[in-house]
Structures are given as structure tokens and as C-alpha cells.
C-alpha positions, -999 to 999 in steps of 0.1 A, spaced: 297 -641 -383 331 -628 -398 323 -608 -427 358 -601 -438 362 -639 -439 332 -644 -456 340 -619 -484 375 -634 -484 359 -668 -493 335 -651 -517 364 -636 -537 384 -666 -540 353 -685 -550 347 -658 -577 384 -659 -589 381 -695 -597 353 -687 -621 377 -662 -642 391 -677 -672 424 -659 -666 427 -679 -633 414 -710 -645 441 -711 -672 470 -713 -644 449 -735 -621 475 -750 -594 499 -723 -602 483 -693 -584 485 -690 -545 454 -673 -533 467 -671 -495 478 -637 -500 443 -625 -506 430 -604 -476 399 -583 -471 401 -555 -445 382 -523 -438 395 -492 -458 414 -466 -437 386 -442 -453 353 -454 -448 341 -428 -477 360 -455 -500 338 -482 -491 330 -508 -462 356 -532 -472 386 -536 -495 406 -563 -511 442 -565 -525 432 -595 -547 443 -582 -580 474 -565 -565 488 -597 -554 476 -620 -583 484 -598 -613 521 -607 -616 517 -645 -615 486 -642 -638 509 -622 -663 484 -591 -663 480 -555 -651 465 -551 -617 439 -525 -626 428 -547 -656 423 -577 -634 407 -556 -606 381 -545 -633 372 -582 -640 367 -589 -602 348 -559 -597 324 -569 -624 320 -603 -611 316 -588 -575 289 -566 -588 267 -595 -594 267 -606 -558 234 -596 -543 249 -584 -508 271 -560 -528 256 -524 -537 287 -509 -551 322 -518 -563 351 -494 -573 387 -498 -584 411 -472 -568 446 -464 -572 467 -491 -590 442 -516 -584 425 -517 -552 389 -528 -550 365 -510 -527 334 -527 -518 302 -511 -504 278 -538 -489 241 -538 -491 217 -527 -464 203 -561 -462 239 -576 -456 242 -554 -427 210 -566 -413 221 -600 -418 253 -595 -397 233 -576 -368 207 -607 -369 238 -631 -364 252 -608 -337 217 -609 -318 214 -646 -319 250 -654 -309 250 -630 -279 282 -629 -260 295 -655 -284 296 -634 -313 331 -631 -322 342 -666 -308 366 -681 -328 381 -716 -337 415 -700 -349 433 -718 -320 418 -752 -333 419 -765 -297 455 -767 -295 470 -765 -259 490 -734 -251 508 -725 -221 508 -689 -208 531 -684 -179 531 -650 -161 537 -628 -128 563 -657 -115 573 -632 -93 599 -644 -65 582 -655 -32 598 -628 -13 572 -601 -6 541 -586 -18 533 -581 -56 543 -547 -69 529 -525 -96 552 -539 -121 543 -576 -114 506 -560 -120 512 -552 -154 524 -585 -163 496 -601 -145 468 -582 -163 484 -586 -198 492 -625 -192 457 -630 -178 439 -609 -204 461 -627 -232 451 -662 -219 413 -651 -217 418 -638 -251 434 -670 -266 408 -693 -247 378 -671 -265 398 -675 -300 398 -712 -297 431 -724 -279 431 -747 -248 447 -726 -225 468 -733 -191 475 -702 -170 508 -711 -151 528 -692 -123 566 -704 -118 573 -703 -82 610 -691 -77 613 -708 -44 649 -720 -47 682 -701 -45 698 -677 -26 671 -651 -25 647 -677 -3 675 -681 21 675 -642 24 638 -645 32 642 -670 57 669 -649 76 645 -619 73 617 -637 88 638 -653 113 647 -619 123 612 -609 128 603 -641 145 627 -631 171 612 -595 173 579 -611 177 595 -629 208 602 -595 225 639 -590 212 648 -552 201 663 -562 165 672 -526 159 675 -515 120 671 -545 94 706 -554 85 717 -545 50 708 -571 24 677 -585 42 642 -575 34 629 -548 55 596 -543 46 568 -548 74 551 -574 56 572 -600 69 561 -590 108 528 -614 107 550 -642 93 573 -634 125 541 -636 148 528 -669 131 563 -684 139 563 -675 174 527 -686 178 536 -719 164 570 -727 176 574 -703 208 609 -701 217 621 -737 205 638 -722 172 660 -702 192 677 -733 205 685 -748 170 715 -743 149 710 -723 116 713 -754 97 681 -768 119 660 -738 119 667 -725 83 645 -752 65 619 -750 86 616 -711 85 623 -714 48 591 -736 43 568 -715 66 579 -682 48 575 -694 12 539 -708 20 532 -673 38 545 -652 8 526 -674 -17 494 -671 3 499 -635 1 506 -634 -37 474 -657 -42 454 -629 -24 469 -600 -42 464 -618 -74 428 -627 -65 421 -590 -56 429 -584 -93 409 -612 -106 437 -633 -115 434 -670 -110 461 -695 -125 454 -730 -134 489 -742 -121 515 -731 -96 548 -749 -105 573 -750 -78 610 -745 -88 622 -767 -57 607 -800 -75 633 -794 -100 658 -800 -74 641 -829 -56 655 -864 -59 691 -851 -60 679 -824 -89 669 -855 -109 647 -833 -132 677 -809 -140 698 -840 -147 675 -854 -171 669 -824 -190 708 -819 -194 711 -856 -203 684 -849 -230 703 -819 -247 736 -838 -243 719 -868 -263 709 -844 -290 745 -829 -295 738 -796 -276 761 -802 -247 798 -798 -246 826 -791 -221 845 -761 -222 853 -725 -212 836 -691 -221 854 -657 -226 847 -632 -203 815 -609 -213 819 -576 -225 815 -548 -199 808 -556 -165 819 -594 -156 792 -609 -135 799 -625 -101 792 -662 -112 814 -661 -144 842 -688 -143 873 -686 -163 873 -725 -162 860 -756 -179 823 -760 -174 795 -780 -189 777 -756 -216 749 -756 -235 758 -749 -274 730 -723 -275 747 -700 -303 740 -730 -329 702 -726 -322 703 -688 -323 715 -674 -291 744 -649 -288 767 -670 -266 768 -705 -249 753 -709 -217 768 -726 -186 748 -755 -172 769 -771 -147 798 -750 -131 834 -763 -125 823 -774 -89 796 -794 -102 765 -773 -91 740 -765 -114 733 -729 -127 702 -709 -127 697 -716 -165 701 -754 -159 668 -753 -139 652 -731 -166 662 -761 -190 645 -784 -169 615 -763 -163 611 -759 -201 615 -794 -208 587 -803 -182 563 -780 -203 573 -797 -234 569 -831 -220 533 -822 -206 523 -816 -245 527 -779 -250 541 -772 -284 527 -734 -281 541 -714 -250 541 -680 -240 563 -663 -214 552 -628 -199 581 -612 -183 592 -576 -172 613 -555 -192 644 -561 -172 642 -599 -186 651 -588 -222 684 -608 -220 663 -639 -217 645 -637 -247 673 -653 -273 684 -681 -247 648 -692 -243 641 -693 -280 673 -712 -284 662 -736 -257 631 -741 -273 647 -750 -307 671 -775 -291 647 -793 -268 618 -796 -294 638 -797 -326 618 -767 -336 586 -779 -332 575 -754 -303 562 -720 -310 577 -699 -282 568 -663 -275 586 -640 -249 562 -609 -243 583 -581 -224 561 -556 -205 575 -522 -200 575 -503 -167 545 -486 -150 551 -450 -136 523 -440 -109 512 -407 -107 485 -385 -86 474 -355 -108 506 -354 -127 528 -360 -95 550 -390 -89 537 -414 -62 559 -419 -33 570 -455 -22 551 -478 0 560 -480 39 546 -514 41 569 -528 13 599 -509 23 608 -498 -14 579 -500 -38 543 -495 -42 521 -527 -38 497 -540 -61 472 -543 -35 475 -506 -28 465 -495 -61 437 -520 -63 422 -507 -32 424 -472 -39 409 -471 -76 394 -505 -79 401 -537 -97 384 -528 -127 402 -495 -135 434 -512 -129 430 -541 -152 417 -521 -182 441 -493 -178 471 -521 -175 461 -531 -212 450 -499 -225 486 -494 -242 507 -518 -259 527 -542 -234 559 -529 -251 553 -494 -245 557 -476 -210 527 -468 -191 517 -438 -170 490 -445 -144 474 -415 -130 453 -424 -98 433 -393 -102 426 -399 -142 416 -435 -138 385 -426 -114 371 -397 -136 338 -405 -149 342 -389 -183 352 -399 -220 390 -394 -210 388 -424 -185 384 -454 -210 372 -480 -185 344 -460 -173 333 -449 -210 334 -485 -218 314 -498 -187 290 -467 -189 282 -479 -224 271 -511 -213 251 -497 -184 231 -473 -209 225 -505 -230 206 -521 -201 191 -489 -191 174 -490 -226 158 -522 -219 145 -507 -186 129 -478 -206 112 -503 -230 99 -522 -200 83 -489 -188 70 -479 -224 56 -513 -229 45 -529 -197 49 -566 -195 75 -562 -224 98 -594 -229 119 -603 -257 137 -633 -267 168 -631 -291 148 -646 -319 120 -621 -316 146 -594 -320 165 -610 -348 133 -613 -366 127 -576 -371 163 -563 -382 145 -556 -415 132 -525 -400 167 -510 -395 180 -490 -423 190 -457 -410 227 -447 -418 235 -439 -383 222 -476 -373 242 -492 -402 275 -473 -392 270 -489 -355 262 -523 -371 295 -521 -390 314 -511 -356 302 -543 -343 308 -563 -374 345 -557 -367 347 -576 -335 354 -613 -347 381 -600 -369 395 -580 -338 392 -612 -317 413 -632 -342 438 -607 -352 446 -598 -314 449 -635 -305 471 -644 -335 496 -612 -329 492 -620 -289 482 -583 -287 455 -581 -258 454 -542 -259 435 -545 -295 404 -556 -274 406 -527 -251 410 -501 -279 380 -519 -299 357 -516 -267 364 -480 -264 357 -473 -304 323 -494 -300 316 -476 -268 323 -442 -287 302 -454 -316 273 -460 -293 274 -428 -272 274 -410 -303 244 -426 -316 226 -419 -280 234 -383 -283 220 -380 -319 189 -395 -303 187 -365 -279 183 -340 -310 164 -362 -332 136 -381 -314 134 -405 -346 167 -421 -339 158 -430 -302 157 -467 -292 126 -469 -278 96 -455 -297 61 -459 -278 45 -455 -310 61 -480 -330 66 -513 -314 82 -532 -342 110 -506 -348 116 -505 -309 121 -544 -312 144 -540 -339 166 -510 -322 164 -532 -289 183 -560 -309 207 -536 -321 212 -525 -284 213 -561 -270 241 -570 -298 263 -539 -287 256 -548 -248 268 -586 -257 299 -575 -273 308 -549 -246 302 -577 -220 322 -604 -241 351 -580 -245 351 -566 -210 351 -604 -197 383 -610 -219 399 -580 -202 387 -595 -166 365 -565 -159 327 -563 -149 299 -553 -173 278 -534 -149 238 -529 -153 238 -497 -138 265 -470 -128 258 -442 -103 
């Protein structure tokens, strides 16, 4: 039950009964009307801008129109008070009976309270992580992984048909560097003294087990082969080993993709998929032969001052046209991006999200241009850039990892502080803002540690039911029984907690539509704070305690409130990919 949507519909229905609106039926746009919580709860429970957005098209004064709307709203049985503020805002205070109705809906819905059909079952592709398979995941990948996974969970909960996808960059020069690095470790595993790792190769110790595995499987046979012979063998083994490690790292973070798409498949059959994608763009008039002027600033190594096959991307929103085929006939990296995007489009995705690191800002316009060109503007594409993560321990920067060679691995962070702390803190800030992650702070058992505070609220909820079982032996309740007693709840403190619960459906839809999963984490912290605050009031005022062994009916009603809080906390934590523990020690 979304109370904001409910009252938005009530106001629109009410407006259709007003003479001033009926006289201009068909000329008035009601879509701009919204109902939201006022910034100051002292003004009311909900507020609407209806008079502000309709006064001009109706040819009247906003405050005068607000008075008409307020008078009509005052006759609604679920409204206890209506007032007009400022130039025409309408503030509404809801009746106790309405809040009880909201709580009843929350109790009966359980963990589905807040579930939405905003997505209408439409397929949406969320691609995230997509790290080169050249080493273990690092903390930068970690944030993108959590943001992408949480967003995918959120969109699924809000009614989209989500595919979680990982694009394996297993083609190109970095894979040959990986294979040569692994071959060096293979020689080392056979007993050869390799000395310092040559510049340009990957130095991390994580490649040693791959070299040992090659030695176990092939013995010394690869040494007698030419590079042209051993390179493809080692390349395939190295990619498989790296992807197995990456999958293990992601699993430790509770990240599981539906599909791993290999870039190598785009280069199969003589790069047929790439050629076909370029042919499609050519047919649509987006490809031409020409030369590009040198870019401003530093000239990249692959820039060519000669005729190439170019994507006319400036005509669809890009800053410059993009090369697709070099003068020597080879395909550019971007050509593979074109083929991959078209593959997604051909699979039926008209909604796509790319979650990329902050260093990929230059990709945004070219991907948006590509989407317009391939789909004719029908695809909705979003590129989310996740900003950097800085690691600290008690305020001091964390040193680099020995295992990786030059960075802190995702697995090291998860192993030290736990999966839940990592996941929750990675979205406890907007993805577009830098994040400071302090190992000491995320393991504190205090209000200053958001994941602990939220999980502790759920554990406290479950402890209330254990207390009730002690107070009333053999006590067992169904959702229907709890929902039937909500009429016993009318204390202002309880109503405030119900009001916070009532925000959840709105938060889910708004976060999903804005593609901002951090809003869910923020809301969970606020709900936990409201619950802990109410719990603490019960310490001083025994009449507010959830379990009253002298009043069974009131206890059942309050257990219904606790059940609803626990359900929303568990639902939201599930979206963030973290656990909702029943006990915490």
C-alpha cells in the first residue's frame, strides 16, 4: 500500500468533481500533481502541489484553488485536518484509522510490503563489474559490483525483469600480456630461476598457482613449443583460471551474475558479429570513410592520420566521430563495443544500464550515441559511474597488497570485515561521490556503524517475539491475528513509527526510477533509528513496551507493528544483499 499514490489518486478524483475543473475538462494536465511528505512533519503527514500546478491553466489564484481543494479533502474520512500554506501548498494530516489501515497492509504483506510493479515486467539488462580477467578483483571493482548488484535487486523488486550481466574482456593485448606472465610462472614452477618480473608483465603472486597448474598438466612439453604454439594454450588456461578466481571473489561478496558474456565470441567466425554490427550501422547511414583531426592534448597511440571507417557518432550526440576499422583493416576496440551493444539489443533489451568506474567517463557519450544509432532512439540507456574508494584503518591509509602486487584485493577486504559490512557501506553513499572506507569504523558496534545499527534493529525485533513467547507460554501468532488488532494502536510514538514504515513503498519506486540504490540504505538506517528510539522510550515509560503481560490484545497489536518493521528491514537488507540476523552478540 503506497499512501502517496493513494492520496494522489484521491486528489485527482476529487478535482474531477470541482466545477472549475469540469469546465476545462480535457485541457488540464493532472500528471504534474504529486503528493509527498512535507519537510517539516509539524506541517502535516503529506502535502500536495495540486493547486500550485493547476491554478494557471485553470485561470485562478493558487491559494483560492487550494482553499477549494482543502474544503473537499476535509470531507474525506481518512483526513483529520487540512491546511493551506504559503502561496498554495496543501498540508494534510491523516487520521489514526488511516495509519492503522497502513499498518494492517504492511503486516499482511510481510516482506512484499513495498514491492512494486513500476517496471511493468519489462526486461532490463544491468551490466556491472566487467573487469579484465587479468587478476583478482580489487576494491575499486568492489564498489561497482555492489552498486550494480544492489541496483539489479532493487529493479527486480520494483517490477522489472532483470538480467545481471558480466562482460568478459578476454580479447586484446592485455590477455596476451597475461598469457606471457603466466608462462613465466610456468617456467618458475618447473624450477627455473626467473628473477625479477620484467616491466610490462603482471607481477602479482596470484599467478603462481596458475603456473603450477600448467606444470602439473603439461610437464615440460610447452617449453619445446614456439610462442605461436604455446600462446593460445596458455591464454585459454589463464583466462579460465582468472575467471574462476573472479567468480569466487564475487561469490564471497554475494554477487552472482545471470550471464557471463565473452568478448572473444564477437571475434569468432572471422569477427562476423563485429562485421555484421558495422554493416547494420552502415545500412542506417551512420558509417563513412574519412580521417579524423588529431585530438586536443595528448595524442593516443592508436590515432591515425589517414582514412579509416568511422562511426558518424557526432550526429547522434557524441563529441567526436569514432573509428571502427583502422586503415590496415583491423577492428578498433570500439567496434567490439558496437557488436556487444547490438547483441544486447537483439536479445530484446530496450532498457540497459552500464555500471562503470569513474575512469570510464569518456565512454558515456559514445555509448549513448551508439544506443541512439542502433535502436533509432528506442533504447533507454544509463551509464552509472562509481567514484573511487579510499581505504583507511583508524584514519590512516591502507597499504597495498603483496598478493596483487599493486592494489588491495576485494577478497582481503571481505575476509577482514565481513561481506555484510562491505556491501552495506559500499552503497551508504551516492555512487557518484567518493567513498572513504575505514576498516575500524565498519566493525564498530555502535550507531555510527550503519550496517550494525540496521541489523541490530532486526535482531531486536526478533528478540521481542522471544520475549512474548516467555510472557505468554505457547504463544503463536499469524499475520491475520496481528492485523486484526491494529485498532489498539493509537499512541503518537507508535503512529510515528507507522508513518516511517509507510514511506517504504515510495522509497522503493523512487530509488528504482532514479537508479539510486543508496536511497534504500539511507531509509533502512532511518527506520532502524526510529525503531531504536521507540524501544528506548519503553525503557523509561513501561506503558510503551512492546510486550505487556497484563494486556494480551495490546501486546498482539504491538507485535504486529514489530513484525512489520522486521519485514521491511529484512526486505531492504535483502535488496542490499546483506543478511537480517535474528540474534547479534
